[in-house]
Structure formats: C-alpha cells, structure tokens
TIMI-2910 file (N, C-alpha, C, CB; in pm, 1 decimal, decimal comma, always signed):
<rs>
+----------+----------+----------+----------+----------+----------+----------+----------+----------+----------+----------+----------+------+
!      n_x !      n_y !      n_z !     ca_x !     ca_y !     ca_z !      c_x !      c_y !      c_z !     cb_x !     cb_y !     cb_z ! resn !
+----------+----------+----------+----------+----------+----------+----------+----------+----------+----------+----------+----------+------+
!   +463,0 !   -629,6 !   +730,2 !   +336,3 !   -699,2 !   +733,3 !   +224,7 !   -596,9 !   +726,9 !   +324,0 !   -787,3 !   +859,4 !  Thr !
!   +129,0 !   -623,1 !   +643,0 !    +17,0 !   -531,8 !   +628,2 !   -110,2 !   -612,7 !   +639,8 !    +22,9 !   -454,9 !   +492,9 !  Met !
!   -203,1 !   -572,1 !   +724,8 !   -329,2 !   -642,6 !   +741,0 !   -422,8 !   -616,8 !   +625,5 !   -395,2 !   -602,9 !   +870,1 !  Gly !
!   -507,7 !   -713,6 !   +597,6 !   -608,2 !   -701,1 !   +492,7 !   -743,9 !   -711,5 !   +558,5 !   -590,3 !   -809,9 !   +381,6 !  Val !
!   -835,6 !   -623,6 !   +521,5 !   -968,2 !   -628,1 !   +580,6 !  -1072,1 !   -655,8 !   +474,0 !   -999,6 !   -497,5 !   +653,1 !  Ser !
!  -1195,2 !   -679,2 !   +520,0 !  -1301,5 !   -709,8 !   +425,8 !  -1373,2 !   -584,8 !   +376,3 !  -1400,7 !   -803,3 !   +489,3 !  Asp !
!  -1325,3 !   -466,6 !   +410,2 !  -1384,8 !   -344,3 !   +358,7 !  -1292,1 !   -283,5 !   +257,0 !  -1414,6 !   -244,6 !   +471,7 !  Thr !
!  -1347,2 !   -221,6 !   +154,9 !  -1266,8 !   -159,9 !    +50,2 !  -1228,4 !    -18,3 !    +88,4 !  -1342,0 !   -160,1 !    -82,5 !  Asn !
!  -1107,9 !    +20,2 !    +52,1 !  -1060,9 !   +157,0 !    +69,8 !   -984,1 !   +194,0 !    -54,4 !   -972,9 !   +172,8 !   +198,1 !  Ala !
!   -995,1 !   +317,2 !    -99,0 !   -921,7 !   +357,5 !   -219,0 !   -774,0 !   +368,7 !   -189,4 !   -974,7 !   +490,3 !   -273,3 !  Glu !
!   -738,2 !   +426,3 !    -74,4 !   -597,8 !   +430,1 !    -37,1 !   -585,6 !   +438,2 !   +113,8 !   -526,2 !   +548,6 !   -104,0 !  Ser !
!   -473,4 !   +389,8 !   +164,0 !   -443,7 !   +391,4 !   +306,4 !   -309,0 !   +457,1 !   +321,7 !   -445,2 !   +247,7 !   +368,8 !  Val !
!   -297,5 !   +551,3 !   +414,4 !   -170,8 !   +621,0 !   +431,2 !   -123,0 !   +606,6 !   +573,7 !   -183,9 !   +769,0 !   +393,7 !  Glu !
!     +5,8 !   +571,9 !   +591,2 !    +66,0 !   +559,3 !   +723,0 !   +133,9 !   +690,1 !   +759,0 !   +166,7 !   +442,0 !   +727,5 !  Glu !
!   +144,9 !   +717,4 !   +888,6 !   +224,9 !   +831,5 !   +931,1 !   +143,8 !   +942,9 !   +993,0 !   +300,6 !   +885,0 !   +815,8 !  Gly !
!    +13,2 !   +929,9 !   +997,4 !    -66,0 !  +1030,6 !  +1065,8 !   -149,1 !   +962,0 !  +1172,2 !   -155,7 !  +1108,9 !   +966,7 !  Thr !
!   -181,2 !  +1035,5 !  +1276,1 !   -258,4 !   +979,0 !  +1385,4 !   -402,7 !  +1026,1 !  +1385,8 !   -194,1 !  +1013,2 !  +1515,9 !  Asn !
!   -449,7 !  +1078,0 !  +1273,3 !   -586,4 !  +1125,3 !  +1264,1 !   -599,7 !  +1272,8 !  +1292,2 !   -672,4 !  +1049,3 !  +1357,4 !  Gly !
!   -496,8 !  +1334,2 !  +1346,8 !   -499,0 !  +1477,2 !  +1377,3 !   -401,1 !  +1553,6 !  +1290,3 !   -467,2 !  +1500,9 !  +1524,1 !  Asn !
!   -361,6 !  +1495,5 !  +1177,4 !   -265,3 !  +1554,0 !  +1084,6 !   -129,2 !  +1578,7 !  +1148,8 !   -319,3 !  +1683,6 !  +1029,7 !  Asp !
!    -97,2 !  +1504,3 !  +1253,2 !    +33,4 !  +1513,6 !  +1316,1 !   +112,9 !  +1390,3 !  +1278,1 !    +21,5 !  +1527,5 !  +1470,6 !  Glu !
!   +239,6 !  +1407,6 !  +1246,1 !   +324,3 !  +1294,8 !  +1211,5 !   +347,8 !  +1208,7 !  +1335,4 !   +458,5 !  +1343,2 !  +1152,0 !  Glu !
!   +350,7 !  +1078,1 !  +1317,1 !   +377,1 !   +987,5 !  +1428,2 !   +492,2 !   +896,6 !  +1389,5 !   +250,6 !   +904,6 !  +1465,3 !  Ser !
!   +599,1 !   +900,5 !  +1463,8 !   +717,7 !   +819,8 !  +1438,0 !   +706,0 !   +685,7 !  +1508,5 !   +844,8 !   +893,4 !  +1483,4 !  Glu !
!   +736,6 !   +576,8 !  +1437,1 !   +741,3 !   +443,0 !  +1493,9 !   +618,0 !   +409,5 !  +1577,0 !   +864,3 !   +428,3 !  +1578,4 !  Asp !
!   +506,3 !   +459,0 !  +1538,1 !   +382,6 !   +432,3 !  +1609,1 !   +301,2 !   +334,4 !  +1526,9 !   +302,9 !   +562,9 !  +1636,1 !  Glu !
!   +255,9 !   +227,7 !  +1590,6 !   +173,2 !   +131,6 !  +1521,1 !    +33,2 !   +188,8 !  +1510,9 !   +173,0 !     -5,6 !  +1593,0 !  Glu !
!    -21,1 !   +188,2 !  +1391,3 !   -152,9 !   +245,2 !  +1368,2 !   -253,3 !   +132,9 !  +1356,4 !   -154,6 !   +333,8 !  +1241,9 !  Val !
!   -359,2 !   +138,8 !  +1435,7 !   -465,5 !    +40,4 !  +1427,2 !   -590,1 !   +109,7 !  +1378,4 !   -490,0 !    -28,8 !  +1563,2 !  Glu !
!   -659,4 !    +44,2 !  +1287,5 !   -782,4 !    +99,1 !  +1232,7 !   -896,8 !    +15,6 !  +1284,9 !   -780,3 !   +101,4 !  +1076,9 !  Val !
!   -999,3 !    +81,8 !  +1334,5 !  -1116,4 !     +6,7 !  +1376,6 !  -1240,3 !    +79,4 !  +1325,6 !  -1120,5 !    -10,1 !  +1531,9 !  Ser !
!  -1332,1 !     +1,2 !  +1277,9 !  -1457,4 !    +53,7 !  +1226,5 !  -1558,9 !    -58,8 !  +1230,7 !  -1441,2 !   +110,7 !  +1081,8 !  Ala !
!  -1685,4 !    -25,0 !  +1239,8 !  -1786,9 !   -130,5 !  +1238,4 !  -1772,9 !   -214,3 !  +1111,4 !  -1929,6 !    -69,9 !  +1248,0 !  Pro !
!  -1771,7 !   -343,9 !  +1126,1 !  -1763,2 !   -433,2 !  +1012,0 !  -1622,5 !   -461,8 !   +963,7 !  -1840,5 !   -377,5 !   +901,4 !  Gly !
!  -1520,2 !   -402,8 !  +1027,1 !  -1381,9 !   -424,4 !   +985,5 !  -1330,8 !   -552,9 !  +1049,9 !  -1291,8 !   -302,9 !  +1024,2 !  Leu !
!  -1291,8 !   -647,3 !   +967,0 !  -1246,3 !   -777,0 !  +1014,8 !  -1114,8 !   -811,0 !   +945,3 !  -1353,4 !   -887,4 !   +989,2 !  Val !
!  -1014,5 !   -849,3 !  +1021,6 !   -887,8 !   -891,4 !   +962,4 !   -907,0 !  -1030,2 !   +903,3 !   -772,0 !   -890,4 !  +1067,8 !  Thr !
!   -870,7 !  -1044,0 !   +775,3 !   -887,0 !  -1171,9 !   +708,0 !   -753,9 !  -1232,4 !   +664,8 !   -976,7 !  -1155,5 !   +588,1 !  Val !
!   -644,6 !  -1158,8 !   +681,3 !   -514,5 !  -1210,9 !   +644,3 !   -407,9 !  -1104,4 !   +654,0 !   -518,2 !  -1267,7 !   +505,0 !  Gly !
!   -284,3 !  -1142,5 !   +622,4 !   -172,0 !  -1049,9 !   +623,8 !    -96,2 !  -1060,1 !   +492,8 !    -78,5 !  -1078,1 !   +743,1 !  Glu !
!    -45,3 !   -946,7 !   +449,4 !    +38,5 !   -941,2 !   +329,8 !   +182,3 !   -926,8 !   +377,0 !     -3,2 !   -822,6 !   +233,9 !  Leu !
!   +262,4 !  -1028,0 !   +353,9 !   +401,6 !  -1027,2 !   +399,9 !   +494,1 !  -1018,3 !   +280,6 !   +433,5 !  -1153,0 !   +483,7 !  Lys !
!   +588,7 !   -923,0 !   +285,6 !   +683,5 !   -911,6 !   +176,5 !   +772,9 !   -789,8 !   +186,8 !   +611,0 !   -908,4 !    +47,7 !  Gly !
!   +717,6 !   -675,7 !   +225,2 !   +799,7 !   -554,8 !   +236,6 !   +899,0 !   -570,2 !   +351,7 !   +710,5 !   -429,4 !   +258,2 !  His !
!  +1018,9 !   -514,8 !   +332,0 !  +1123,6 !   -521,0 !   +434,2 !  +1123,8 !   -399,9 !   +526,0 !  +1258,5 !   -534,2 !   +368,7 !  Asp !
!  +1033,7 !   -305,6 !   +500,3 !  +1028,9 !   -183,2 !   +579,4 !   +886,0 !   -129,1 !   +577,5 !  +1129,7 !    -77,1 !   +525,1 !  Ser !
!   +869,5 !     -7,9 !   +629,5 !   +736,0 !    +51,9 !   +641,1 !   +667,2 !    +67,3 !   +505,9 !   +745,6 !   +187,5 !   +708,8 !  Arg !
!   +536,3 !    +44,2 !   +505,3 !   +453,1 !    +68,7 !   +388,3 !   +394,3 !   +208,1 !   +403,4 !   +340,3 !    -40,2 !   +372,8 !  Val !
!   +413,0 !   +292,0 !   +299,9 !   +366,0 !   +430,0 !   +306,9 !   +228,3 !   +449,8 !   +245,4 !   +464,1 !   +520,1 !   +238,9 !  Phe !
!   +196,4 !   +374,9 !   +143,1 !    +67,9 !   +394,9 !    +78,7 !    +22,8 !   +265,5 !    +13,5 !    +75,5 !   +508,2 !    -24,9 !  Lys !
!   -108,8 !   +250,0 !     +2,5 !   -168,6 !   +135,8 !    -65,1 !   -285,3 !   +186,6 !   -148,8 !   -215,2 !    +26,5 !    +37,1 !  Ala !
!   -307,1 !   +123,8 !   -263,7 !   -417,1 !   +164,2 !   -351,6 !   -478,5 !    +41,9 !   -417,3 !   -368,1 !   +263,9 !   -458,9 !  Ala !
!   -611,7 !    +34,0 !   -413,9 !   -682,1 !    -72,9 !   -482,2 !   -698,8 !    -39,0 !   -629,7 !   -818,4 !    -98,0 !   -416,9 !  Phe !
!   -696,4 !   -140,0 !   -713,3 !   -721,2 !   -123,7 !   -855,5 !   -863,6 !    -73,7 !   -876,7 !   -697,6 !   -256,3 !   -931,1 !  Ser !
!   -883,2 !    +20,6 !   -969,7 !  -1018,8 !    +70,9 !   -995,4 !  -1105,5 !    -29,4 !  -1072,2 !  -1011,4 !   +201,2 !  -1073,0 !  Pro !
!  -1044,6 !   -135,5 !  -1126,9 !  -1124,7 !   -231,2 !  -1203,9 !  -1129,5 !   -370,6 !  -1141,4 !  -1070,2 !   -241,5 !  -1343,7 !  Ile !
!  -1047,3 !   -395,3 !  -1041,5 !  -1044,7 !   -527,0 !   -977,1 !  -1016,2 !   -507,5 !   -829,1 !   -937,9 !   -620,8 !  -1042,7 !  Asp !
!  -1118,8 !   -520,0 !   -746,7 !  -1102,5 !   -490,3 !   -603,8 !  -1024,7 !   -596,8 !   -527,7 !  -1237,1 !   -473,5 !   -540,2 !  Asp !
!   -972,1 !   -697,9 !   -597,5 !   -883,5 !   -793,4 !   -531,5 !   -737,1 !   -756,1 !   -549,7 !   -908,0 !   -933,5 !   -584,9 !  Thr !
!   -708,4 !   -657,8 !   -636,8 !   -570,4 !   -615,1 !   -661,0 !   -536,7 !   -491,6 !   -579,2 !   -547,9 !   -587,0 !   -810,0 !  Leu !
!   -428,5 !   -500,2 !   -503,7 !   -382,3 !   -391,8 !   -418,4 !   -235,8 !   -365,8 !   -447,5 !   -404,0 !   -424,9 !   -268,6 !  Leu !
!   -200,4 !   -240,4 !   -470,2 !    -60,2 !   -200,7 !   -487,9 !    -13,9 !   -132,9 !   -359,7 !    -42,2 !   -105,3 !   -611,9 !  Ala !
!   +107,6 !   -164,8 !   -315,4 !   +165,1 !   -101,7 !   -197,1 !   +303,8 !    -48,7 !   -232,4 !   +172,3 !   -201,9 !    -77,5 !  Thr !
!   +342,3 !    +59,7 !   -165,5 !   +477,4 !   +112,9 !   -185,0 !   +540,7 !   +133,8 !    -48,0 !   +475,1 !   +246,9 !   -267,1 !  Cys !
!   +673,8 !   +126,0 !    -46,1 !   +741,7 !   +114,9 !    +81,7 !   +874,3 !   +188,2 !    +87,3 !   +763,3 !    -27,5 !   +113,7 !  Ser !
!   +918,5 !   +202,7 !   +209,8 !  +1051,6 !   +255,7 !   +239,3 !  +1160,6 !   +163,9 !   +183,3 !  +1069,7 !   +273,3 !   +391,1 !  Glu !
!  +1128,0 !    +37,7 !   +155,6 !  +1226,8 !    -56,0 !   +102,4 !  +1250,7 !    -38,6 !    -48,2 !  +1182,4 !   -197,9 !   +130,5 !  Asp !
!  +1196,1 !    +68,9 !   -107,1 !  +1215,7 !   +104,8 !   -248,4 !  +1150,3 !     +6,7 !   -345,4 !  +1363,2 !   +113,4 !   -278,7 !  Ala !
!  +1047,2 !    -64,4 !   -298,6 !   +973,5 !   -153,2 !   -387,2 !   +825,8 !   -116,4 !   -388,5 !   +991,7 !   -299,3 !   -344,6 !  Thr !
!   +762,2 !   -152,5 !   -498,5 !   +616,9 !   -144,0 !   -511,6 !   +572,0 !   -287,7 !   -535,0 !   +570,7 !    -45,0 !   -630,4 !  Cys !
!   +473,0 !   -329,6 !   -461,6 !   +428,3 !   -468,3 !   -474,3 !   +280,9 !   -471,8 !   -512,5 !   +452,1 !   -546,0 !   -342,7 !  Arg !
!   +246,9 !   -570,4 !   -595,6 !   +109,1 !   -591,3 !   -636,4 !    +61,2 !   -720,4 !   -571,8 !    +95,3 !   -596,6 !   -792,5 !  Leu !
!    -55,1 !   -712,3 !   -506,2 !   -107,0 !   -822,5 !   -426,9 !   -244,6 !   -865,3 !   -477,1 !   -114,2 !   -783,2 !   -279,3 !  Trp !
!   -272,3 !   -993,1 !   -461,5 !   -408,1 !  -1045,4 !   -474,2 !   -456,9 !  -1061,0 !   -330,8 !   -413,9 !  -1183,7 !   -556,3 !  Asp !
!   -539,2 !   -967,6 !   -284,7 !   -581,0 !   -969,3 !   -144,2 !   -679,5 !  -1081,9 !   -113,9 !   -643,3 !   -836,2 !   -107,1 !  Val !
!   -744,2 !  -1136,3 !   -216,6 !   -836,5 !  -1247,5 !   -192,6 !   -761,5 !  -1373,0 !   -149,2 !   -919,0 !  -1276,7 !   -318,6 !  Ser !
!   -633,2 !  -1381,5 !   -186,2 !   -549,8 !  -1496,4 !   -149,8 !   -432,5 !  -1457,4 !    -59,5 !   -497,2 !  -1563,6 !   -275,5 !  Gln !
!   -420,9 !  -1327,1 !    -25,2 !   -307,3 !  -1276,2 !    +53,2 !   -175,9 !  -1318,9 !    -12,5 !   -313,8 !  -1327,7 !   +200,4 !  Cys !
!   -168,7 !  -1301,1 !   -144,5 !    -54,3 !  -1347,5 !   -222,5 !     +7,0 !  -1231,8 !   -300,3 !    -96,1 !  -1460,5 !   -318,5 !  Lys !
!   +140,0 !  -1222,2 !   -294,2 !   +212,3 !  -1123,2 !   -373,8 !   +220,6 !  -1172,1 !   -517,7 !   +354,6 !  -1097,5 !   -315,8 !  Gln !
!   +180,9 !  -1086,0 !   -612,4 !   +186,4 !  -1121,2 !   -753,9 !   +315,4 !  -1072,6 !   -819,1 !    +66,3 !  -1063,2 !   -827,0 !  Leu !
!   +355,7 !   -949,0 !   -784,6 !   +475,7 !   -888,6 !   -842,7 !   +546,3 !   -802,5 !   -739,7 !   +440,4 !   -804,9 !   -966,8 !  Phe !
!   +678,6 !   -795,8 !   -751,0 !   +759,9 !   -701,2 !   -674,9 !   +831,0 !   -614,7 !   -777,8 !   +862,7 !   -774,6 !   -577,9 !  Cys !
!   +794,5 !   -487,7 !   -784,0 !   +847,0 !   -396,8 !   -884,5 !   +960,0 !   -313,4 !   -825,3 !   +735,6 !   -306,1 !   -939,2 !  Leu !
!  +1074,0 !   -313,7 !   -895,3 !  +1191,1 !   -239,1 !   -850,1 !  +1228,8 !   -138,6 !   -957,8 !  +1310,5 !   -334,4 !   -818,4 !  Lys !
!  +1290,9 !    -30,1 !   -918,9 !  +1331,8 !    +72,2 !  -1013,5 !  +1368,9 !   +201,1 !   -942,8 !  +1221,8 !    +97,9 !  -1114,0 !  Gly !
!  +1321,4 !   +216,0 !   -820,7 !  +1357,5 !   +331,9 !   -739,0 !  +1484,0 !   +300,6 !   -660,5 !  +1241,7 !   +370,9 !   -642,9 !  His !
!  +1560,5 !   +404,5 !   -629,8 !  +1682,5 !   +388,4 !   -550,8 !  +1660,3 !   +417,0 !   -402,8 !  +1790,9 !   +479,2 !   -604,1 !  Asp !
!  +1547,8 !   +479,8 !   -371,5 !  +1514,9 !   +515,7 !   -233,0 !  +1367,5 !   +487,0 !   -208,4 !  +1547,6 !   +666,0 !   -203,9 !  Glu !
!  +1318,1 !   +526,3 !    -92,5 !  +1179,9 !   +500,0 !    -51,8 !  +1079,4 !   +548,0 !   -155,8 !  +1151,1 !   +566,7 !    +81,6 !  Ala !
!   +971,0 !   +472,9 !   -170,0 !   +860,0 !   +510,0 !   -256,7 !   +746,5 !   +557,3 !   -166,2 !   +815,0 !   +389,6 !   -348,9 !  Ile !
!   +699,9 !   +679,0 !   -189,6 !   +598,7 !   +737,6 !   -103,0 !   +458,6 !   +737,9 !   -161,6 !   +637,1 !   +876,0 !    -69,9 !  Tyr !
!   +445,1 !   +710,0 !   -291,0 !   +312,5 !   +717,2 !   -351,2 !   +299,1 !   +614,0 !   -461,8 !   +285,4 !   +857,7 !   -406,0 !  Ser !
!   +180,5 !   +555,2 !   -469,8 !   +145,9 !   +463,4 !   -577,8 !     +1,8 !   +490,8 !   -617,6 !   +165,8 !   +313,7 !   -535,1 !  Val !
!    -24,6 !   +486,9 !   -747,3 !   -159,1 !   +515,6 !   -797,5 !   -181,7 !   +434,5 !   -924,4 !   -178,3 !   +668,6 !   -824,6 !  Lys !
!   -302,5 !   +380,0 !   -939,4 !   -341,9 !   +313,1 !  -1062,3 !   -394,6 !   +415,9 !  -1161,3 !   -448,0 !   +204,5 !  -1034,4 !  Phe !
!   -377,3 !   +386,8 !  -1290,5 !   -442,3 !   +468,0 !  -1393,2 !   -593,1 !   +442,0 !  -1383,6 !   -386,7 !   +434,3 !  -1538,0 !  Ser !
!   -675,7 !   +534,7 !  -1434,7 !   -821,2 !   +517,1 !  -1425,1 !   -871,7 !   +386,1 !  -1485,9 !   -890,1 !   +632,2 !  -1492,6 !  Pro !
!   -804,6 !   +337,0 !  -1590,7 !   -849,2 !   +210,9 !  -1651,0 !   -784,4 !    +88,4 !  -1585,1 !   -818,1 !   +211,2 !  -1800,4 !  Asp !
!   -699,6 !   +110,2 !  -1483,6 !   -640,0 !     +1,7 !  -1406,8 !   -529,8 !    -74,9 !  -1477,0 !   -744,4 !    -92,2 !  -1368,3 !  Gly !
!   -484,4 !    -27,9 !  -1592,4 !   -383,3 !   -101,8 !  -1668,0 !   -239,9 !    -59,6 !  -1638,2 !   -409,2 !    -85,9 !  -1813,5 !  Thr !
!   -222,7 !    +52,5 !  -1568,8 !    -88,3 !   +101,9 !  -1535,6 !    -84,8 !   +148,6 !  -1390,3 !    -46,7 !   +218,0 !  -1630,9 !  His !
!    +36,4 !   +150,9 !  -1334,9 !    +58,2 !   +206,7 !  -1202,8 !   +167,2 !   +311,4 !  -1212,5 !    +95,4 !    +96,8 !  -1100,5 !  Met !
!   +157,5 !   +412,6 !  -1129,1 !   +255,4 !   +520,2 !  -1123,1 !   +308,7 !   +525,0 !   -981,2 !   +193,4 !   +657,9 !  -1165,7 !  Leu !
!   +442,0 !   +535,5 !   -967,7 !   +503,1 !   +548,8 !   -835,0 !   +590,1 !   +674,0 !   -831,7 !   +587,2 !   +422,5 !   -799,3 !  Thr !
!   +601,6 !   +730,7 !   -712,3 !   +688,9 !   +846,9 !   -691,1 !   +768,3 !   +823,2 !   -563,9 !   +606,4 !   +980,6 !   -682,0 !  Ala !
!   +899,3 !   +847,2 !   -572,1 !   +985,3 !   +819,5 !   -458,9 !  +1071,6 !   +935,8 !   -418,2 !  +1070,9 !   +704,4 !   -488,9 !  Gly !
!  +1141,6 !   +918,4 !   -305,7 !  +1228,3 !  +1022,7 !   -252,9 !  +1354,0 !  +1038,8 !   -337,6 !  +1265,9 !   +991,8 !   -108,8 !  Ser !
!  +1376,7 !   +948,7 !   -432,4 !  +1490,5 !   +962,0 !   -524,1 !  +1460,3 !  +1059,0 !   -639,1 !  +1528,5 !   +824,7 !   -580,5 !  Asp !
!  +1339,9 !  +1115,1 !   -639,7 !  +1299,8 !  +1210,2 !   -743,7 !  +1244,4 !  +1145,1 !   -868,4 !  +1415,5 !  +1295,1 !   -781,4 !  Gly !
!  +1241,6 !  +1014,1 !   -871,0 !  +1190,3 !   +942,3 !   -987,9 !  +1038,0 !   +926,2 !   -980,3 !  +1257,6 !   +804,3 !   -999,5 !  Lys !
!   +975,5 !   +935,8 !  -1096,6 !   +835,9 !   +898,7 !  -1114,9 !   +836,4 !   +788,0 !  -1217,2 !   +745,9 !  +1020,7 !  -1160,2 !  Ile !
!   +792,1 !   +671,0 !  -1176,6 !   +797,4 !   +553,2 !  -1264,9 !   +656,6 !   +499,0 !  -1284,3 !   +891,1 !   +442,5 !  -1206,1 !  Ile !
+----------+----------+----------+----------+----------+----------+----------+----------+----------+----------+----------+----------+------+
</rs>
C-alpha cells in the first residue's frame, strides 16, 4: 500500500531515514505543510522502492517494487492502469523518458528494461 498526497514529487525513495542511514522494516511517514493523504494505491505484494511522476501528466505515477513488478497508476483515481512484468527479481529504479512516452526500470537481476 502506498499513500497518495496532494503535493507533487518527482520521485520518492524508501529505505532512508533522512540521515542517509538504511532503515530495515521501518515505516516511513512523510509530513510537510499542506501534505494531505487523499487515497491509497494498492497492488504491490512487497515493498515499493521508488516512485516517479510522469513529466507530462502529473496524474501518472510509476512505482517499482521488491515484488519484481513496475506499476503505472492514475493517482487522481487511485487506480492501477498497468502491471508490467519482465524482471526476475526486485526492481530498484524506475524513470520516465523526458517526453513521458517510455519508462526504464533497473532491477537486482541485472536487467534494464
């Protein structure tokens, strides 16, 4: 489950506690003025490592996970649009192309898709 807020962020990364120290099994809460939870994105079966908003459509969010999937979401509706498979192990990075028409993922299996 991943929370959705009303503020835009280019990417969100799990696993650090703000002091560049790794945190195992620690729930990370983000708080900032104006940050309001508006919904949840449910679909990944394991931890989400990174999320990235589309550079051309701020309602599209890509997430990658330990469950070896990359998912594309419409955050305005808290709805999963696609579940992309192709990695054999955890995916640690996802990025949109500058024109927003492609996504690139990199995983612990050594694949870049």
